[in-house]
C-alpha positions in Angstrom: 27.0 -3.6 23.2 25.1 -0.6 21.3 22.2 -1.5 18.8 21.3 1.1 16.2 17.5 0.1 15.8 15.1 2.0 13.5 11.7 0.3 14.1 8.7 1.4 11.7 5.6 -0.4 12.1 2.6 -1.0 9.5 -0.8 -1.5 10.8 -3.5 -3.1 8.6 -4.2 -6.2 6.3 -1.3 -8.6 5.3 -3.3 -9.4 2.1 -3.2 -5.5 1.1 0.1 -6.0 -1.2 -0.1 -2.8 -2.6 0.2 -1.1 0.9 2.9 -3.7 2.1 4.8 -3.1 -1.2 4.7 0.9 -0.8 5.6 0.6 2.5 8.5 -1.6 2.4 9.8 0.6 -0.6 9.3 3.6 1.5 11.3 2.1 4.5 14.0 1.6 2.2 14.6 -1.8 2.2 14.4 -3.4 5.6 16.6 -5.6 6.9 14.0 -7.6 8.9 10.3 -8.5 8.9 8.5 -9.1 12.3 5.2 -10.6 11.2 2.3 -10.3 14.2 -0.5 -10.1 11.8 -3.0 -12.7 12.5 -6.7 -13.4 14.1 -6.9 -14.5 17.4 -9.2 -17.2 19.0 -9.9 -20.4 18.9 -13.5 -20.8 18.8 -14.2 -18.0 16.2 -11.7 -20.1 14.1 -14.2 -23.1 14.1 -17.1 -20.9 13.1 -15.4 -19.4 10.3 -12.3 -21.0 9.1 -12.1 -19.9 5.7 -11.6 -16.0 7.2 -8.6 -17.3 9.5 -7.1 -19.0 6.6 -7.4 -15.7 4.3 -5.8 -13.7 6.8 -3.5 -15.8 8.8 -2.0 -18.2 5.7 -2.3 -16.1 2.9 -1.3 -13.0 4.7 1.7 -15.0 5.8 2.2 -16.3 2.4 2.1 -12.6 1.0 5.0 -11.3 3.3 7.0 -14.6 2.5 6.7 -13.6 -1.2 7.5 -10.4 -0.3 10.7 -10.8 1.4 11.9 -13.4 -1.3 10.9 -10.7 -4.3 13.3 -8.3 -1.9 15.8 -10.9 -1.5 15.2 -10.5 2.6 17.2 -12.9 4.5 15.2 -12.2 8.0 11.6 -12.7 8.7 10.3 -13.1 12.4 6.9 -14.8 12.5 4.7 -15.0 15.5 2.1 -17.8 15.5 -1.1 -18.0 17.3 -2.9 -20.8 18.8 -5.4 -21.7 15.6 -2.2 -22.6 14.0 -1.9 -25.3 16.5 -5.3 -26.9 16.5 
């Protein structure tokens, strides 16, 4: 079995919709988005939960909305421990 894989990465904040939109347009409409962006650490999330909501939850919603807008059918999401708390 052979796979034709062309991976491209975007580093930065998942709340920067302009950068995400431009990147996905330049990528030629991806088949799949792998979402790994998140803040890590349970203790810091207890100290500043609003920051974690902003980055982890709102950032995920942004990517989901972008995928919906692009009619993308596949998104892989990795969750971190603070979501389990």
